[in-house]
C-alpha positions, 0 to 999 in steps of 0.5 A, a space after each residue: 464527483 471526486 474519485 478521491 476518498 477515505 477508507 477506515 477499516 481493519 488491518 489483520 496480520 497472521 504470522 504462521 512462521 517462525 512464530 505463530 501469532 496475530 496482530 489486529 488494529 484499526 486504521 484509515 487510508 486516503 485513496 488519492 486520484 493523483 489528478 485531483 491533488 491541486 483541487 484537493 489542497 484547495 478544498 481541504 483544510 485538515 489535509 495539507 499538501 506538502 507542508 506540516 499539518 494535522 494530517 498531510 500528504 508529501 509526494 516526496 514519501 513515494 515514487 522516487 522520493 523526488 517529490 515529482 509527478 507521481 502519475 508520471 512515475 507510475 506511468 514510467 514504471 508500467 511503460 518500462 513493463 510495456 503496460 499502457 495505462 492511459 486513464 487515471 492513477 489513484 494512490 492508496 496510502 496513509 497520510 502523515 500525522 503531525 508530520 510523521 508518516 510510515 507506509 509499509 505498503 502503498 498501491 497505485 491503481 492504474 487504469 486505462 482511458 475506459 475505466 478499466 484496471 491496467 495494472 497495480 503498482 505495489 510500493 513497499 517500504 521497510 523500517 531501514 528507510 528503503 523501498 522497492 516496488 512490485 508491478 503486475 498487469 491486471 487481467 485483460 478485461 473485466 476489472 473496471 469499477 465493482 469487479 471482483 478481486 484481482 489476484 497476482 503474485 511476484 517473487 519477494 526481492 526486497 528485505 522487509 521483515 528481519 524475520 522472514 527469509 528472501 526465498 518467498 512468494 507474494 500472493 496479492 489479493 485486491 478488491 479494487 476501490 469501490 463501496 469497500 476495498 481490501 488488500 490482502 498480501 500473503 508470503 509463502 514458500 511453496 505451498 507453506 503459508 508464512 504470513 498473511 496481512 489484510 486491510 478491509 475497509 469502507 468508502 467515505 467522501 474525502 471531506 474535512 468532516 470525515 478527515 476529523 472523525 477519522 483522526 479523532 478515532 485514530 489520532 496516532 495513526 502513523 505511530 500506531 503502525 510503526 509501533 505495531 511493527 516493533 512490538 511484533 518484532 519484540 514478541 518474536 525475539 522473546 521467543 528466541 527467534 533472532 533477525 536475519 542479516 540484511 541483504 543488498 537491495 535488488 539491482 532493479 527498482 521494480 520487480 515484475 509479477 503476474 496476475 491469475 484468472 483463477 
């Protein structure tokens, strides 16, 4: 049975500072077992791999952008942090639509050979064409299939929104893929909440039929996401709040975080 899947659900953004407002829209995301890419390419007609299509996936959109083996890339990042993940690696991301794609956040769920979650690698991309990753090991036990949420945190090191300062902490709360998935990212300064973004979706088999249904509901998926980001920026500027200057990229490609058992 394929571990790859499609998740259709809702994205919500709630900004508390510097201006308060909410944003909500529906999207779908793909969970791709990186060991299954060749098999998926053989059986799926509506999702093209490395080529233009109605929907497509390109390895070069992720990792070090070389188009190389993403499983090897993820394991190398974990190895640098002393984390062993000798099981499946599954990537949660949105596909390109009609050749265009933008993933503000992609997640690599990295497992041990026994099936338990070893770590999550968070790949963040900004609208300036830059990317950075955050990595945190999962708690030592209890996070196999069907387990509860994983809570992790990391210091902000990468410029994303020009309306948010750099001296923040990210809190991640992740319900790993199963019949449902939930990805929540909150930014805070100390105890002050700045922003919370969340995706909650329901599982579906990764088939051409389900891809077509999802596309018919969200035909401009990638364009809707980037439009939503810029619409939010326009609303903030309209309130008299101006963008911060963009700082240099962090010297390291990955920022390490930590898990919480609370």
